[in-house]
C-alpha positions as CSV (number, residue, x, y, z in Angstrom):
1,M,-55.6,164.4,55.6
2,T,-55.4,166.6,59.4
3,G,-52.9,167.7,60.9
4,I,-49.7,169.1,59.8
5,S,-47.0,166.5,58.6
6,I,-43.2,166.2,59.2
7,W,-43.0,167.7,55.8
8,Q,-44.5,171.2,56.7
9,L,-42.9,171.5,59.8
10,A,-39.7,170.5,58.3
11,I,-40.5,173.9,55.4
12,I,-41.5,176.0,58.9
13,A,-38.3,175.5,60.3
14,V,-36.4,176.4,57.5
15,I,-38.6,179.3,57.1
16,I,-38.0,180.6,60.4
17,A,-34.3,179.7,60.2
18,L,-33.7,182.3,56.9
19,I,-36.1,184.6,58.8
20,F,-34.1,184.3,61.9
21,G,-30.6,183.1,61.2
22,T,-29.6,180.4,63.5
23,K,-27.2,182.4,65.6
24,R,-30.1,184.0,66.9
25,L,-32.0,180.9,67.0
26,K,-29.5,179.0,69.0
27,T,-29.8,182.1,71.7
28,I,-33.7,181.7,71.5
29,G,-33.2,178.1,72.2
30,G,-30.6,178.3,75.0
31,D,-32.7,181.4,77.1
32,V,-35.9,178.6,76.3
33,G,-33.9,175.6,78.1
34,E,-32.8,178.0,81.0
35,S,-36.6,179.2,81.7
36,I,-37.4,175.4,81.4
37,K,-34.7,174.4,83.9
38,G,-35.9,177.4,86.2
39,F,-39.4,176.6,86.3
40,K,-38.6,172.7,86.3
41,K,-36.0,173.5,89.9
42,A,-38.9,175.7,90.9
43,M,-41.7,173.6,91.1
44,S,-39.4,170.6,92.7
45,D,-38.6,173.5,95.2
46,D,-42.3,173.9,95.8
47,E,-43.1,170.1,95.8
48,L,-40.6,169.7,98.8
49,S,-41.5,172.8,100.9
50,G,-45.1,171.6,100.5
51,K,-44.3,168.2,101.8
52,D,-43.2,169.9,105.7
53,E,-46.2,172.1,105.6
54,L,-48.8,168.8,105.1
55,P,-51.6,169.2,108.3
56,K,-51.1,165.8,110.3
57,L,-54.4,163.9,110.5
């Protein structure tokens, strides 16, 4: 069997939760979520401003 099974992912998740604790994982998850949201907003803003700058043919 190749790849990682669902059971292996579950074991890894439990180990990470034991090491970092659930409170710290919530904080990290929130920070990652805010970063992704900011990245998506920046990409959409860039696409909107890029449409105005397209050369006319």
